[in-house]
C-alpha positions in Angstrom: -46.3 -74.3 76.0 -42.7 -72.9 76.4 -40.6 -72.3 79.5 -38.3 -69.4 80.0 -35.9 -68.9 82.9 -36.3 -65.6 84.7 -33.9 -63.7 87.0 -33.9 -64.8 90.6 -32.8 -63.0 93.8 -32.1 -64.7 97.1 -30.9 -63.3 100.4 -28.6 -65.7 102.2 -28.5 -66.2 105.9 -25.1 -64.4 106.1 -26.6 -61.3 104.6 -25.4 -61.6 101.0 -27.7 -61.2 98.0 -27.4 -63.8 95.2 -28.6 -62.8 91.7 -28.9 -65.6 89.1 -30.0 -65.6 85.5 -28.7 -68.2 83.1 -24.9 -68.2 83.2 -24.7 -65.1 85.3 -24.4 -65.8 89.1 -23.6 -62.8 91.3 -22.8 -62.5 95.0 -23.7 -59.0 96.1 -22.5 -57.6 99.5 -23.3 -54.3 101.1 -22.4 -52.9 104.5 -24.1 -50.1 106.3 -27.3 -49.5 108.2 -30.0 -52.2 107.7 -32.1 -49.7 105.9 -29.3 -48.7 103.5 -28.3 -52.3 102.8 -32.0 -53.2 102.1 -32.4 -50.3 99.7 -29.1 -51.1 97.9 -30.1 -54.7 97.5 -33.5 -53.6 96.0 -31.6 -51.4 93.5 -29.2 -54.2 92.6 -32.1 -56.6 92.0 -34.0 -54.2 89.8 -30.9 -53.3 87.8 -30.2 -57.1 87.3 -33.6 -57.9 85.8 -32.8 -56.9 82.1 -29.0 -57.7 82.1 -29.0 -61.1 80.4 -31.7 -60.1 77.9 -29.9 -56.9 76.9 -26.5 -58.7 76.5 -28.0 -61.5 74.3 -29.5 -58.9 72.0 -26.0 -57.3 71.5 -24.1 -60.6 71.5 -23.3 -60.8 67.8 -21.6 -57.4 67.9 -19.9 -58.0 71.2 -18.1 -61.0 69.7 -16.4 -58.8 67.1 -13.2 -56.9 67.5 -13.9 -53.3 66.5 -17.6 -53.8 65.9 -20.2 -50.9 65.7 -20.9 -48.8 68.7 -23.8 -50.2 70.7 -26.4 -48.5 72.8 -26.9 -51.0 75.7 -25.4 -49.7 79.0 -23.3 -52.8 79.7 -22.4 -53.3 76.0 -21.0 -49.8 76.0 -19.0 -50.5 79.1 -17.5 -53.6 77.5 -16.6 -51.7 74.4 -15.0 -48.8 76.4 -13.0 -51.3 78.5 -11.3 -52.9 75.5 -10.6 -49.8 73.5 -7.5 -48.6 75.4 -5.8 -52.0 74.8 -5.8 -51.7 71.0 -4.3 -52.8 68.6 -4.0 -56.1 70.5 -6.8 -58.4 69.3 -9.5 -58.5 72.0 -13.3 -58.5 71.7 -15.7 -56.8 74.2 -16.5 -60.3 75.5 -13.3 -60.2 77.5 -14.9 -57.6 79.7 -18.4 -59.1 80.1 -18.1 -60.5 83.7 -16.4 -57.3 85.0 -18.8 -55.0 83.2 -21.8 -56.7 84.7 -20.3 -56.4 88.2 -19.6 -52.7 87.6 -23.1 -52.1 86.4 -24.8 -53.6 89.5 -22.4 -51.8 91.8 -23.1 -48.5 90.1 -26.9 -49.1 90.6 -26.3 -49.6 94.3 -24.2 -46.5 94.9 -26.7 -43.7 94.4 -25.8 -40.3 95.8 -27.5 -41.0 99.1 -26.8 -44.7 99.4 -25.6 -44.6 103.0 -23.3 -47.6 102.6 -19.8 -48.0 104.1 -18.6 -50.8 101.7 -20.0 -52.7 98.8 -18.8 -55.3 96.3 -20.3 -57.4 93.5 -18.6 -60.8 92.8 -19.3 -62.2 89.4 -17.5 -65.6 89.5 -14.3 -64.0 90.9 -14.4 -60.8 88.9 -15.3 -58.2 91.5 -16.5 -54.6 91.4 -15.8 -53.0 94.8 -16.1 -49.7 96.7 -15.2 -48.7 100.2 -15.8 -45.4 102.1 -13.2 -45.7 104.8 -12.1 -49.2 105.8 -9.7 -51.0 103.5 -10.8 -54.2 101.7 -8.4 -57.2 102.2 -8.5 -59.8 99.4 -6.8 -63.2 99.2 -5.5 -63.8 95.7 -5.8 -67.4 94.4 -2.9 -68.6 92.2 -4.3 -72.1 91.5 -8.0 -72.4 90.7 -7.8 -76.2 91.1 -6.3 -76.3 94.6 -7.5 -72.8 95.6 -4.0 -72.1 96.9 -3.6 -68.4 97.9 -0.6 -66.7 96.4 -0.8 -63.1 97.5 -3.0 -60.6 99.4 -4.2 -57.3 98.2 -5.2 -54.4 100.6 -7.3 -51.9 98.8 -8.0 -48.5 100.5 -10.7 -46.0 99.8 -8.3 -43.6 98.0 -6.3 -46.1 95.9 -8.4 -45.6 92.8 -9.1 -49.3 92.5 -12.6 -50.3 91.7 -12.2 -53.8 90.3 -10.4 -57.1 90.5 -10.4 -59.8 87.9 -8.7 -63.1 87.3 -7.9 -65.0 84.1 -6.0 -68.2 83.1 -6.3 -71.4 81.1 -8.0 -73.2 84.0 -10.7 -70.5 84.3 -14.2 -70.2 82.9 -13.1 -68.7 79.6 -10.5 -69.9 77.1 -7.0 -68.6 77.2 -4.2 -68.5 74.6 -1.5 -68.9 77.4 -0.5 -71.2 80.2 -1.1 -69.0 83.3 -2.9 -70.8 86.1 -4.1 -67.4 87.3 -3.5 -63.8 86.6 -5.2 -61.4 89.0 -5.4 -57.7 88.1 -6.4 -54.6 90.1 -7.7 -51.7 88.0 -10.1 -48.7 88.1 -13.0 -50.8 87.1 -13.8 -54.5 87.1 -14.3 -54.4 83.3 -10.8 -53.0 82.7 -9.3 -55.5 85.1 -11.1 -58.3 83.3 -9.7 -57.3 79.9 -6.2 -56.8 81.3 -6.2 -60.1 83.1 -7.2 -61.9 79.9 -4.4 -60.2 77.8 -1.7 -60.7 80.4 -2.7 -64.4 80.8 -2.6 -64.8 77.0 1.0 -63.4 77.0 2.2 -66.0 79.5 3.0 -68.6 76.9 5.6 -70.9 75.2 4.5 -71.1 71.6 5.1 -74.5 70.1 6.1 -76.2 73.4 5.4 -79.9 73.3 4.1 -80.0 76.9 1.2 -77.7 76.0 -2.0 -79.1 74.4 -4.1 -76.7 72.3 -7.3 -76.8 70.2 -9.1 -74.2 68.0 -11.5 -72.3 70.2 -14.4 -72.8 67.8 -13.9 -76.6 68.0 -14.7 -76.4 71.7 -17.4 -73.8 71.4 -18.7 -73.1 67.9 -19.8 -69.5 68.8 -16.5 -68.5 70.5 -15.4 -65.0 69.9 -11.8 -66.4 69.4 -12.8 -68.2 66.3 -10.1 -70.7 65.2 -7.4 -69.3 67.4 -5.6 -72.0 69.4 -6.5 -72.1 73.1 -4.9 -74.1 75.9 -6.5 -77.3 77.0 -3.8 -78.9 79.0 -0.3 -78.0 80.4 2.1 -80.7 81.6 4.7 -80.0 84.2 7.3 -77.5 82.9 10.9 -76.9 84.0 11.6 -73.8 86.0 13.5 -72.0 83.2 10.5 -72.4 80.8 8.1 -71.1 83.4 10.4 -68.1 84.0 10.5 -67.4 80.3 6.7 -67.5 80.0 6.1 -65.4 83.1 8.7 -62.8 82.0 6.6 -62.3 78.8 3.5 -61.8 80.8 5.2 -59.4 83.3 6.4 -57.3 80.3 2.8 -56.9 79.2 1.6 -56.1 82.7 4.4 -53.5 83.2 3.3 -51.9 79.9 -0.3 -51.7 81.1 0.8 -50.3 84.5 3.0 -47.6 82.8 0.0 -46.6 80.6 -2.2 -46.4 83.8 -4.5 -49.2 82.6 -3.9 -51.3 85.7 -2.7 -50.7 89.3 -1.2 -54.0 90.0 -1.1 -57.7 89.0 -0.1 -61.1 90.3 0.9 -63.7 87.7 1.2 -67.4 88.6 1.9 -70.6 86.8 2.8 -74.0 88.4 3.9 -72.5 91.7 6.0 -69.7 90.1 4.9 -66.0 90.6 5.5 -62.5 89.3 4.2 -59.4 91.0 3.7 -56.1 89.1 2.6 -52.8 90.5 2.2 -49.2 89.3 5.7 -48.2 90.7 7.5 -51.0 88.8 9.5 -50.8 85.6 10.1 -53.7 83.4 13.5 -54.2 85.0 12.0 -54.1 88.5 9.5 -56.8 87.4 12.3 -59.1 86.2 14.0 -58.6 89.6 10.7 -59.4 91.3 10.5 -56.3 93.5 7.4 -56.4 95.5 4.8 -53.6 94.9 3.0 -51.9 97.7 -0.4 -52.9 96.4 0.2 -56.7 96.7 2.0 -58.8 99.3 2.8 -62.5 99.5 0.4 -64.6 101.4 
């Protein structure tokens, strides 16, 4: 006899739908009439059923940078999300959480869905949509203390469909020392990739206060191979933090100038940088505050 975990769906007392299968744990929220919400949740549940199985079948190729084109719907979203960031090394796995959230949200938003707002939260990487009322998000700058560092107000015509956060304290490995980098972008998959790469850039190579280990020594099947990932960061002086954050801000400004992201909040040990679509690299160094993000 063998046991195999199957996808589960639970409706919480506060009206959210929770979808769980293996490492995937989604919180799905829909607003609208009771009938519209119920139908949207049914579509989300049905779309979720094959997600993990499909991803596992494509996993060997998704762990490769520049691998062959895949046919799975989510695998294709992941490949499409990383392509604009070339030639920087990144595999489609950098987009997995955001791409899953995008996929479920798309299933909910049929032409006649009747919803007013909806979002899918995949461990902090969120695909979102609103018809008229803005969505207000609190942005965490320290995953350990859950300290809020900024707020984002996303309107229906802002062109923002996803929010993602990355850093060395998060669920995935990071090459840098950011506690948290939160990115707003057109899709959650693109936000996921951008947050990963900006967080990687917030770094002080060779600094004695930073402990690193090969990614494959921590997880043998890591898509990062033997690249050194951050495992601990001691307290750093302000000038070192400023140097590291400036490096990340330069990358974020480049992404914004190329229309890959709409805004970003970069944080490490209580220091912060804010980057938005109207900012130049010089503006970012001067910490001019973008209209998309405000301090909490």
